[in-house]
C-alpha positions in Angstrom: 0.9 -54.5 -17.8 0.8 -52.1 -20.4 -2.2 -49.9 -22.0 -1.5 -48.6 -25.4 -3.6 -45.5 -26.3 -4.3 -44.3 -29.8 -6.6 -41.8 -31.6 -7.6 -38.3 -30.4 -8.1 -37.7 -26.7 -9.9 -34.3 -27.0 -12.9 -32.7 -25.8 -15.0 -33.4 -29.1 -14.4 -37.0 -28.3 -15.3 -36.9 -24.5 -17.8 -40.1 -24.5 -15.0 -42.2 -26.0 -12.4 -40.9 -23.8 -14.4 -41.6 -20.5 -15.1 -44.9 -22.0 -11.4 -45.6 -22.6 -10.6 -44.4 -19.1 -13.2 -46.9 -17.7 -11.5 -49.7 -19.7 -8.1 -48.8 -18.2 -9.4 -48.5 -14.7 -11.0 -52.0 -15.1 -7.8 -53.5 -15.8 -6.5 -52.5 -12.4 -3.0 -52.8 -11.1 -0.1 -50.7 -11.8 0.1 -50.1 -15.6 2.5 -48.4 -18.1 0.4 -46.1 -20.3 1.9 -45.9 -23.5 1.0 -42.5 -25.3 3.2 -43.0 -28.3 0.0 -43.8 -30.4 -2.0 -40.6 -29.5 -2.8 -38.3 -32.5 -4.0 -35.4 -30.5 -4.2 -34.6 -26.7 -6.0 -31.3 -25.4 -6.7 -30.3 -21.8 -9.6 -32.5 -21.3 -7.7 -35.6 -22.3 -4.8 -34.9 -20.1 -7.0 -34.2 -17.1 -8.9 -37.5 -17.7 -5.4 -39.4 -18.1 -4.2 -37.6 -15.0 -7.4 -38.6 -13.1 -7.1 -42.1 -14.3 -3.3 -42.6 -13.4 -4.1 -41.1 -9.9 -6.9 -43.7 -9.4 -4.8 -46.5 -10.4 -2.3 -48.1 -7.6 1.1 -46.6 -7.2 3.7 -47.4 -9.9 1.3 -46.4 -12.9 3.5 -44.3 -15.2 3.5 -42.8 -18.8 5.6 -44.0 -21.7 6.1 -42.6 -25.2 4.8 -39.3 -24.5 5.9 -36.3 -26.7 7.6 -33.3 -25.0 4.2 -31.3 -25.6 2.2 -34.1 -23.9 4.5 -34.2 -20.9 3.9 -30.2 -20.5 0.2 -30.6 -20.7 0.0 -33.4 -18.2 2.4 -31.5 -15.8 0.0 -28.4 -16.1 -3.2 -30.4 -15.5 -1.6 -32.7 -12.8 -4.3 -34.3 -10.5 -4.3 -33.0 -7.0 -6.5 -34.5 -4.3 -8.4 -31.9 -2.3 -6.6 -31.0 0.8 -8.4 -32.4 3.8 -10.4 -30.0 5.9 -8.4 -28.7 8.9 -9.7 -29.8 12.3 -11.2 -27.0 14.3 -8.7 -25.9 16.9 -9.6 -25.5 20.4 -9.2 -22.2 22.1 -6.6 -22.1 24.6 -5.8 -19.5 27.3 -2.4 -18.8 26.0 -3.7 -18.1 22.5 -4.2 -14.2 22.7 -0.6 -14.1 24.1 0.8 -16.0 21.2 -1.4 -13.9 18.7 0.3 -10.9 20.4 3.8 -12.4 19.9 3.1 -13.2 16.4 1.9 -9.9 15.8 4.9 -8.1 17.4 7.4 -10.2 15.5 5.5 -9.3 12.4 5.8 -5.6 13.3 9.5 -6.0 13.8 9.9 -7.6 10.4 7.9 -4.9 8.6 10.2 -2.4 10.3 13.5 -3.8 9.4 12.2 -4.2 5.7 11.0 -0.5 6.0 14.7 0.3 7.3 16.2 -1.7 4.5 14.0 0.0 1.9 14.8 3.2 3.1 18.6 2.4 2.9 17.9 1.7 -1.0 16.3 4.9 -1.3 19.1 6.7 0.1 21.6 4.8 -2.1 19.3 5.6 -5.2 19.3 9.4 -4.2 23.2 9.3 -3.9 23.5 7.6 -7.2 21.1 10.3 -8.9 23.5 12.9 -7.3 26.4 11.2 -8.7 24.9 11.1 -12.2 22.6 14.0 -12.5 21.7 13.3 -16.0 20.0 10.1 -15.1 17.5 12.0 -12.8 14.0 12.1 -14.4 12.9 15.7 -13.9 9.4 15.5 -15.8 8.5 12.7 -13.4 9.4 14.7 -10.6 7.3 17.8 -11.9 4.5 15.5 -12.7 4.4 14.2 -9.2 4.2 17.5 -7.8 1.6 18.4 -9.8 -0.3 15.4 -8.7 0.3 15.8 -5.0 0.3 19.5 -4.4 -1.6 21.3 -7.3 -4.4 18.8 -7.6 -4.4 18.0 -3.8 -4.4 21.8 -2.6 -8.1 22.4 -3.0 -9.6 19.4 -0.9 -6.8 20.0 1.7 -7.6 23.7 1.8 -11.3 23.1 2.2 -11.0 20.5 4.8 -8.6 22.5 6.8 -11.0 25.7 6.5 -13.7 23.5 8.0 -11.8 22.0 10.5 -10.6 25.6 11.6 -14.3 26.7 11.7 -15.3 23.9 13.8 -12.4 24.2 16.3 -12.8 27.9 16.8 -16.5 27.7 17.1 -16.3 25.0 20.0 -13.5 27.0 21.7 -15.6 30.1 21.6 -18.5 28.2 23.1 -16.5 26.9 25.9 -14.2 30.0 26.7 -17.5 32.2 26.9 -18.3 30.7 30.2 -15.3 32.5 31.5 -15.6 35.6 29.6 -12.4 34.7 27.6 -13.4 34.1 24.0 -10.8 36.3 22.6 -8.4 33.8 23.7 -9.7 31.6 21.0 -7.5 33.4 18.7 -4.3 32.0 20.8 -5.8 28.6 20.7 -6.4 28.2 17.1 -3.3 30.1 16.1 -0.9 27.8 18.2 -3.0 24.6 17.4 -3.0 25.1 13.7 0.6 26.1 13.3 2.0 23.5 15.6 -0.1 20.5 15.0 -3.6 20.6 13.4 -2.3 22.1 9.8 0.6 19.5 9.2 -1.4 16.5 10.6 -4.5 17.0 8.8 -2.4 17.5 5.5 -0.4 14.4 6.2 -3.4 12.2 6.8 -5.1 13.4 3.8 -1.9 12.9 1.6 -1.6 9.5 2.9 -5.1 8.6 1.9 -4.9 10.4 -1.4 -1.2 10.2 -2.7 0.1 7.2 -0.5 -2.8 5.1 -1.9 -1.9 6.2 -5.4 1.7 5.2 -5.2 0.7 1.7 -3.8 -1.9 1.2 -6.5 0.6 2.4 -9.3 3.6 0.2 -8.2 1.3 -2.5 -7.4 -0.3 -2.5 -10.7 3.2 -2.5 -12.3 4.2 -5.5 -10.2 1.1 -7.3 -11.5 2.0 -6.4 -15.1 5.5 -7.3 -14.4 6.7 -4.2 -15.5 9.1 -3.8 -12.5 10.7 -6.9 -13.7 11.0 -5.5 -17.2 12.8 -2.4 -15.9 15.5 -4.8 -14.2 15.8 -6.8 -17.4 16.3 -3.6 -19.3 19.3 -2.7 -16.8 17.3 0.2 -15.0 16.9 0.4 -11.4 13.3 0.6 -10.3 14.2 2.6 -7.0 16.0 5.3 -9.3 13.0 5.3 -11.8 9.8 4.8 -9.8 10.6 5.6 -6.2 13.3 8.5 -5.9 11.0 11.0 -8.0 7.9 10.3 -5.9 9.5 10.5 -2.5 11.4 13.8 -3.5 8.0 15.4 -4.8 6.3 14.1 -1.6 8.8 15.7 0.6 8.7 19.1 -1.5 4.8 19.1 -1.7 3.8 18.3 1.7 5.4 21.5 3.4 3.7 23.6 0.8 0.4 21.9 1.3 0.9 22.3 5.1 1.3 26.0 4.8 -1.6 26.4 2.6 -3.6 24.3 5.2 -2.6 26.7 8.0 -3.7 29.8 6.2 -7.1 27.9 5.4 -7.4 26.9 9.0 -6.8 30.5 10.2 -9.2 31.8 7.5 -11.8 29.6 9.0 -11.0 30.5 12.5 -11.1 34.3 11.6 -14.5 34.0 9.9 -16.0 32.0 12.9 -14.5 34.5 15.5 -16.3 37.4 13.6 -19.7 35.3 13.3 -19.7 33.6 16.8 -17.5 35.9 18.9 -18.1 39.3 17.5 -14.3 39.7 16.8 -13.4 41.8 14.0 -10.8 40.9 11.3 -8.3 43.5 12.4 -8.6 42.2 16.1 -8.3 38.7 15.2 -5.1 39.7 13.0 -3.7 41.9 16.2 -4.2 39.0 18.7 -2.8 36.4 16.3 0.5 38.5 15.9 0.7 38.8 19.5 0.2 34.9 20.1 2.1 33.3 17.6 5.9 33.5 16.3 7.9 32.2 13.5 8.7 29.2 15.8 5.4 27.9 15.8 5.2 27.8 12.1 8.5 26.5 11.9 7.9 23.4 14.1 4.9 22.4 11.7 7.2 22.8 8.7 10.0 20.9 10.3 7.5 18.0 10.7 6.3 17.9 7.2 9.2 16.3 5.2 9.8 13.6 7.8 6.1 12.9 7.7 6.3 12.7 3.7 9.2 10.4 4.0 7.2 8.2 6.2 4.2 8.1 3.8 6.5 7.6 0.7 8.4 4.5 2.2 5.3 2.9 3.6 3.6 3.4 0.2 6.5 2.1 -1.9 7.2 -0.9 0.4 3.5 -1.9 0.1 3.5 -1.4 -3.6 6.4 -3.7 -4.1 4.6 -6.4 -2.0 1.7 -6.8 -4.2 1.4 -10.2 -5.9 -0.5 -11.1 -9.2 -4.2 -10.6 -7.9 -6.8 -7.9 -7.5 -7.3 -8.9 -3.9 -3.6 -8.5 -3.2 -3.7 -5.1 -4.7 -6.7 -4.0 -2.7 -5.3 -5.5 0.7 -1.9 -3.7 0.1 -3.4 -0.5 -0.7 -5.7 -0.5 2.4 -2.6 -1.5 4.5 -0.5 1.4 3.2 -3.1 3.9 4.1 -3.7 2.4 7.7 -0.1 2.1 8.4 0.8 5.8 7.1 -1.8 7.3 9.0 -0.7 5.4 12.1 2.8 6.3 11.7 2.3 9.9 11.1 0.3 10.3 14.2 3.1 8.4 16.1 5.7 10.6 14.7 3.6 13.7 15.5 3.6 12.5 19.1 7.3 12.0 19.1 8.0 15.5 17.6 5.5 17.0 20.1 7.4 15.5 23.0 10.8 16.4 21.7 9.8 20.0 21.0 8.4 20.2 24.6 11.6 18.7 26.0 13.7 21.4 24.3 11.2 24.2 25.1 10.7 25.1 21.6 
């Protein structure tokens, strides 16, 4: 059997379109729907046609459709609602299965991070081979965004943390009459651990999230694909300047954070411990050496590299929705902070093992 359609199947003819659909359904049986007589077809008419075809028995097909009509029919293809999934019962081994799935996912992410690190290293080597292709203004702009604009808030937080740690140290050491040793505590703790760790966490939350959001937005607008179409390497254009800027800026910010935390410790020692600035400086010189400062500054570039790699990988994983962008920005910050703390712990064990 065949059903020949004619006229306009458009939104302004909705009642007539529904009536014609009812007539086709009343005919029953597999039909050959002839669209050669249609004067015009819009989204509403195409959807009604698809709904009608899906309702009729198997074997119903279109004939005589123009290419434009076929494209529209494919776009509005009628799909049955997916059946509701049955509620799965809890099983004793479900937590173990979830743990295994999480470990497998972590392994995949680790491998993808290593692969991306290889691409970044290859991009840096290409830049070294062709220095004229390096985007110097982009590097300067990123250093300004990370270091210059991030320094005030990082120094303020480090100053406050230095004040708090020193105050608590004085309160506890006063019980033993050893409050002057708070200088040793704040000096070594700040230079070896506190300054670089606070700075890395702040940079991960501030600059790492910005990297992910910027690259993710470019992915959503297909600007990354446009760079590839133009024959440009997104790694060289987008990632290399950001990671180099991060590796240069983080040691500088860590040094400023050390100074701010020590200044906070000196002020608190004067207010709570009655220790003058001269006495604080004298004890600090005796308590610390260059190796304590070097330890913190050695960690900084590695932490910057970790933050940059994670932020860039998460940015490239963004899909075409705002929800995906928000999810990956959050994942970037959480993963970066976690890995920074893990890396700091590994460095602490390493330096303790070599007695440095």
